[in-house]
C-alpha positions in Angstrom: 11.0 140.6 -173.1 8.8 143.2 -171.2 10.0 145.0 -168.3 7.2 146.2 -165.4 9.1 148.7 -163.1 7.3 149.4 -159.4 7.8 152.8 -158.6 11.2 153.3 -156.0 12.8 156.5 -155.7 16.6 156.2 -156.1 16.2 153.0 -158.0 18.9 152.7 -161.1 20.1 150.2 -163.6 23.1 149.2 -161.4 21.5 149.0 -158.1 19.4 146.0 -160.4 21.6 144.9 -162.1 23.5 143.7 -158.0 20.5 142.5 -157.2 20.2 138.6 -156.6 17.8 137.5 -159.3 14.8 135.0 -158.9 13.1 132.8 -161.1 9.7 131.9 -160.6 7.0 130.3 -163.6 3.5 131.5 -164.0 1.1 130.2 -166.6 4.1 128.0 -168.2 6.0 131.2 -169.0 9.3 131.6 -167.2 9.9 134.7 -165.1 13.3 136.5 -163.9 11.9 139.0 -161.3 15.5 141.9 -159.6 14.8 143.2 -156.0 17.5 146.5 -155.9 19.9 146.6 -153.3 18.7 147.7 -150.1 15.3 148.1 -151.0 12.1 145.9 -149.3 9.7 146.6 -151.8 10.7 147.8 -155.4 11.5 145.3 -158.0 11.8 144.4 -162.0 10.1 142.0 -163.4 10.9 140.5 -166.9 9.1 138.3 -168.9 11.9 135.5 -170.5 8.9 134.7 -172.8 9.6 130.8 -173.0 7.8 127.8 -171.0 11.0 125.8 -171.6 13.5 126.0 -168.3 16.5 125.6 -170.1 16.0 128.7 -172.7 14.6 130.7 -169.9 17.9 130.4 -167.8 19.8 131.0 -170.7 17.9 134.1 -172.2 18.4 135.4 -167.7 22.1 135.0 -168.0 22.1 137.1 -171.5 19.8 139.9 -169.7 21.7 139.7 -166.3 25.2 140.4 -168.8 23.5 143.4 -170.1 22.1 144.8 -167.0 26.5 144.1 -165.9 27.1 145.9 -168.6 28.7 148.9 -166.4 27.3 151.6 -169.1 30.5 150.2 -171.2 28.1 150.3 -174.3 29.3 154.2 -175.4 31.9 154.3 -177.6 32.1 158.1 -177.4 32.5 158.0 -173.2 35.4 160.2 -171.8 37.5 158.4 -169.3 36.3 161.0 -166.9 32.9 159.8 -167.5 33.7 156.0 -167.2 36.1 156.8 -164.1 33.6 158.8 -162.3 31.5 155.4 -163.0 33.9 153.1 -161.5 34.5 155.0 -158.7 30.8 154.5 -158.0 30.4 151.3 -158.6 34.1 150.9 -156.4 32.8 152.8 -153.3 29.0 151.2 -153.6 31.1 147.5 -153.5 33.2 148.9 -150.5 30.3 150.4 -148.2 27.8 147.9 -148.7 26.5 145.9 -145.7 26.4 141.9 -146.1 24.2 139.4 -144.0 25.6 135.7 -144.5 23.1 135.5 -147.1 24.4 138.1 -149.2 27.9 137.2 -148.4 27.1 133.9 -151.0 25.1 135.7 -153.2 27.7 138.6 -154.4 30.2 136.4 -154.7 28.5 134.6 -157.4 27.4 137.9 -158.6 30.5 139.5 -159.0 32.3 136.0 -160.6 28.8 136.4 -163.0 30.4 140.7 -163.4 33.9 139.4 -164.3 32.7 136.8 -167.1 30.5 139.3 -168.4 33.1 141.9 -168.7 35.8 139.6 -169.9 33.9 138.2 -173.1 33.3 142.2 -173.7 36.4 142.7 -174.0 37.3 139.7 -176.0 34.2 140.2 -178.5 33.2 143.8 -178.8 35.1 146.2 -180.9 36.1 148.5 -177.9 38.0 151.6 -177.6 41.0 152.8 -176.0 39.1 154.3 -173.2 36.4 151.2 -172.7 39.1 148.6 -172.6 41.0 150.7 -170.1 37.8 151.0 -167.9 37.0 147.5 -168.4 40.2 146.1 -166.9 40.1 148.6 -164.0 36.0 147.0 -163.5 38.2 143.7 -163.2 40.1 144.8 -160.8 37.4 146.0 -158.6 35.3 143.1 -159.4 38.7 141.1 -158.0 39.1 143.5 -155.5 35.9 143.5 -153.9 35.7 139.4 -153.6 38.5 140.0 -151.3 36.3 142.7 -149.6 33.7 140.2 -149.2 36.7 137.9 -147.2 37.0 140.4 -145.1 40.2 142.0 -146.5 39.2 145.6 -147.7 42.3 147.4 -148.7 42.9 146.8 -152.1 39.8 147.9 -153.0 40.2 151.0 -150.7 43.1 152.0 -152.9 41.7 151.4 -156.0 39.3 154.0 -154.6 41.9 156.3 -153.6 43.9 155.5 -157.1 40.7 156.8 -159.5 39.7 159.4 -157.2 43.5 160.9 -157.3 43.7 160.5 -161.0 44.2 163.3 -163.7 41.3 164.5 -165.1 42.3 164.2 -168.7 41.8 161.7 -171.3 44.8 159.8 -172.4 46.2 160.4 -175.9 44.7 157.4 -178.0 47.3 154.2 -177.9 48.9 152.9 -181.5 46.0 150.2 -182.8 48.9 147.6 -182.4 49.3 148.8 -178.7 45.1 149.2 -178.1 44.5 145.8 -176.6 46.0 147.3 -173.4 44.9 149.3 -170.6 46.0 152.6 -172.2 48.5 154.1 -169.7 48.7 151.3 -167.9 51.2 148.2 -167.0 50.3 145.0 -168.8 50.0 142.8 -165.6 49.3 139.2 -165.0 45.4 139.6 -164.3 45.3 141.3 -168.0 46.9 138.8 -169.6 45.5 135.6 -167.9 41.5 137.0 -168.4 42.3 137.1 -172.4 43.9 133.8 -172.5 41.2 132.5 -170.3 38.1 134.3 -172.5 39.9 133.6 -175.6 39.6 130.3 -174.8 36.5 129.8 -172.9 35.0 128.0 -175.6 37.0 124.8 -175.1 37.2 124.8 -171.3 34.3 122.8 -168.5 33.5 124.5 -166.1 35.4 122.8 -163.5 38.9 123.0 -165.2 38.5 126.7 -165.6 37.8 126.9 -161.7 41.2 125.0 -161.2 42.7 127.2 -164.0 41.6 130.5 -161.5 43.0 129.3 -157.9 46.2 128.4 -159.9 46.3 132.2 -161.7 45.3 133.5 -158.5 48.6 132.1 -156.9 50.6 133.2 -159.8 49.6 136.7 -159.6 50.6 136.7 -155.8 53.8 135.6 -156.4 54.6 138.5 -158.9 52.6 140.6 -156.1 55.7 139.3 -154.1 58.1 139.9 -156.6 56.8 143.3 -157.4 56.5 142.6 -160.5 53.7 144.9 -162.3 54.6 145.1 -165.7 55.3 141.8 -167.4 56.5 143.8 -170.8 59.6 144.2 -168.4 60.3 140.7 -167.1 63.6 138.9 -167.2 64.9 135.6 -166.1 65.7 136.9 -162.8 61.6 137.8 -162.3 60.8 134.6 -163.3 63.1 132.2 -161.1 62.1 134.7 -158.0 58.7 134.0 -159.0 58.9 130.1 -158.8 61.1 131.0 -155.5 58.0 132.6 -154.1 56.0 130.0 -155.4 57.9 127.2 -153.9 57.2 128.8 -150.1 54.3 126.0 -148.6 54.0 123.7 -151.6 55.2 120.6 -153.2 57.5 120.7 -155.8 55.0 118.9 -158.1 52.4 121.3 -157.3 55.2 124.2 -158.0 55.2 122.7 -161.6 52.3 122.2 -162.2 51.3 126.2 -161.7 54.2 127.1 -163.9 52.9 125.1 -166.6 49.7 127.1 -166.3 51.5 130.3 -166.1 54.4 129.2 -169.4 51.0 128.5 -171.3 49.5 131.7 -170.7 53.1 133.6 -171.3 53.5 131.7 -174.6 50.3 132.4 -175.8 51.1 135.8 -175.5 54.5 135.5 -177.4 52.2 134.3 -180.0 49.8 136.9 -179.9 52.4 140.0 -179.8 51.5 140.9 -176.0 55.2 140.8 -175.4 58.3 140.1 -177.3 59.7 137.3 -175.4 58.5 134.9 -172.4 61.8 133.8 -170.1 60.2 130.9 -169.1 62.3 127.7 -170.6 63.1 125.2 -168.5 61.7 127.0 -165.7 60.2 123.7 -164.1 62.1 121.9 -161.2 63.0 118.6 -161.8 64.1 117.1 -158.3 61.7 116.4 -155.8 58.5 116.0 -158.3 57.2 112.6 -157.7 54.2 112.6 -155.4 54.4 112.0 -151.8 51.0 111.3 -151.8 50.5 107.8 -150.9 47.9 104.9 -150.5 45.9 103.7 -147.7 46.8 100.4 -145.3 43.7 97.8 -146.1 43.2 98.5 -142.1 42.7 102.4 -142.6 40.3 101.6 -145.3 38.5 98.7 -142.9 38.3 101.6 -140.4 36.9 104.3 -142.5 34.0 101.9 -143.9 33.5 100.8 -140.4 32.8 103.8 -140.0 30.7 105.1 -142.5 28.3 102.0 -142.0 27.5 103.4 -138.4 26.1 107.2 -140.0 22.4 107.5 -140.9 21.0 106.2 -144.0 19.8 109.2 -145.7 23.6 110.4 -145.1 25.3 111.9 -148.0 28.6 111.4 -146.2 28.3 107.8 -145.9 27.5 106.7 -149.2 30.3 109.1 -150.9 33.0 108.0 -148.2 31.9 104.4 -149.2 32.0 104.8 -152.7 35.2 106.0 -153.4 36.8 103.5 -151.0 34.8 101.0 -152.9 35.4 101.9 -156.6 38.4 104.3 -156.5 36.3 106.7 -158.4 37.9 110.7 -158.1 35.8 112.9 -155.5 34.7 115.2 -158.2 33.1 112.0 -160.4 31.5 110.7 -156.9 30.3 114.0 -156.4 28.6 114.7 -159.8 26.7 111.0 -159.6 23.1 110.8 -159.8 20.1 108.8 -159.5 20.3 108.1 -163.1 23.8 107.0 -163.0 23.4 104.0 -160.5 22.1 101.7 -162.8 22.3 97.6 -163.8 24.4 96.4 -166.5 24.1 93.0 -167.4 22.3 92.0 -164.7 25.0 93.8 -161.9 24.1 97.2 -159.8 27.0 99.6 -161.4 27.7 103.4 -161.5 28.1 104.9 -164.4 30.4 108.4 -164.3 30.0 110.0 -167.3 29.6 114.2 -168.1 26.4 114.0 -169.4 24.3 116.0 -167.6 24.4 119.7 -166.3 27.9 120.9 -164.7 28.9 117.1 -164.9 32.6 117.0 -165.6 35.2 114.4 -166.1 38.8 114.9 -166.4 39.1 113.0 -169.9 37.5 110.1 -172.3 39.2 107.1 -170.8 37.1 108.6 -167.2 33.8 107.7 -168.8 33.4 104.1 -167.3 31.1 101.5 -165.6 32.2 100.2 -161.9 30.3 97.8 -160.5 29.1 97.6 -157.1 30.3 94.8 -154.9 27.7 93.7 -152.6 29.1 92.9 -148.7 32.8 95.4 -150.2 35.3 95.2 -146.6 32.2 93.1 -145.3 30.1 96.6 -144.5 28.5 97.7 -148.0 25.0 96.9 -148.0 23.9 97.3 -151.7 20.2 96.8 -151.0 20.7 99.7 -148.4 22.5 101.6 -150.3 19.9 101.4 -153.4 16.9 102.1 -151.3 18.8 105.2 -150.0 19.3 106.4 -153.9 15.7 106.5 -154.5 15.1 108.5 -150.9 18.1 110.9 -152.2 20.8 110.5 -150.4 23.4 111.3 -153.1 25.7 114.3 -152.1 24.4 115.6 -155.7 21.1 115.3 -153.9 21.9 117.8 -151.4 24.0 120.2 -154.0 27.0 119.1 -152.7 29.8 119.8 -155.3 33.4 117.9 -155.6 34.3 121.3 -153.5 32.2 120.7 -151.0 32.1 117.0 -151.2 36.1 116.8 -150.7 36.4 119.7 -147.8 33.9 117.8 -145.6 34.6 113.8 -147.0 38.7 115.0 -145.8 37.3 116.2 -142.4 35.9 113.4 -141.5 38.3 110.7 -143.0 40.9 112.7 -140.9 38.4 112.1 -138.2 37.8 108.7 -138.4 41.6 108.0 -139.1 42.9 110.5 -136.3 46.5 109.7 -135.5 47.2 107.0 -137.7 47.1 109.1 -140.7 49.6 110.0 -142.1 50.1 113.7 -142.8 50.4 112.9 -146.9 47.5 110.6 -147.0 44.6 112.1 -148.2 41.4 111.3 -149.4 43.0 110.3 -152.9 44.9 107.6 -151.5 41.6 105.7 -151.5 42.4 105.6 -155.4 46.0 105.3 -154.9 45.1 102.1 -152.2 42.6 100.8 -155.1 44.9 100.7 -157.9 48.1 99.5 -156.0 45.4 96.4 -154.3 45.0 95.7 -158.3 48.1 94.7 -159.0 49.0 93.3 -155.7 46.3 91.0 -156.7 47.8 90.3 -160.4 44.8 91.9 -162.0 45.4 92.5 -166.1 46.1 96.4 -166.7 43.6 96.4 -169.4 40.9 95.8 -166.3 42.5 97.8 -163.5 42.2 100.8 -166.7 38.2 100.3 -167.1 37.9 100.7 -162.9 40.1 103.4 -162.2 39.7 105.2 -165.5 43.2 106.2 -166.0 44.8 106.3 -170.0 48.2 104.6 -169.6 49.9 101.8 -168.4 52.6 103.4 -166.9 49.9 106.1 -164.8 47.8 103.2 -163.4 50.6 101.1 -162.1 52.8 103.5 -162.0 51.6 106.5 -160.2 49.4 104.6 -158.2 50.4 101.2 -158.0 38.9 99.2 -174.4 35.7 97.9 -173.6 35.4 95.1 -170.7 32.6 93.0 -169.4 31.3 94.3 -166.4 31.7 90.9 -164.9 34.8 90.5 -165.7 35.3 94.0 -163.9 33.1 92.4 -160.9 35.5 89.5 -160.3 38.4 91.7 -160.6 36.9 94.2 -157.8 35.8 91.1 -155.3 39.7 89.9 -155.4 40.3 93.4 -153.7 36.7 94.2 -151.7 36.3 90.9 -150.1 39.7 89.3 -150.1 
């Protein structure tokens, strides 16, 4: 790795680490360029010493993580030295000006910092002072994200608290307690971060994103109940957490969040962070059935009629149509690429899989091939769809991820159906419609599973209503889509 620094006064490693990275290729070799924040002239260029793009991206990630080390690489550093560095970082995050583009860039940068620091905490032999500094840095990064959303209060409090602390180096903790931030409480943030770091190798990125959403909700519940140190929690605290989570949420949703919390706390007990977790029988037993309901056929026809009027290059047109005629999940449609549209036994199909960067499926049963029925609902034109695929009209061709796909198509669905839509009907109701329609047509369970990707009879025909030849699946789908 080589580094070229163009002269610039006042540039330091932290500023460079906070810059938005830019990759480019010259003479077949990849380079990483970093422009320091607030600068329009100086930059750092680093040769990645490879002509392979995938390798370049991997090396680049390692470089960025190194640059984001926050000067926590000195095991002899005192808490005073690390605290002063944290103050500089927190104040920089608090006072930095942003435009629309830099807001998005810094959200990504903060996330990358967070991952790098969690990995350092879990994998490196850090001193007590270093672990304490890492824990505080994670709090700063989370507060910095809130500041990007226009909520600077938590970051202001952190800066104030850091400046107001005693400057004495804390007494080292006993070895058995050295995993905790020195002198501080055992917070939910710390526990969940430790758990996620330890298990990250086995967790898909999409699953991790979902877990972080749940962890954020749990964190809010802890804050609302005033419990800051989990080592002091009792049963009353856990019931209060559940009560806080119930505000504005369905019982089934709360149970899902509680499951995530219980998993982390059981892990904490098994790893001597906690002596006991008061979470047994905490989940709700009433009102936990899903209240989402499927669409009627008239509603699905209305959605298909409207989508057929959208431009041929509109990813929303084909995204909504595929949801209606395949019963697939929004994320599965968002991940489809051109190579996933293929002919099998002479029939055009979509292949739902996770073969590719960032692609993810729910479980092994979700990997499946679903035939496309020409003329479905009298509006789906297979030839026009194939032509649009070649022209780059799939959601993935437009950089649309599952979150954006769900949001945009959800808004479109509500606009189309208007007052005819029930409050409990969502995009997922198209999946309900497919499963219940297959059941109503008397389709065998095995065929329904092959289409929907469910793993059991109970889920396929209960909640919503092998290797199967594609031709047979097409026959069964035609009963639903062209009846």
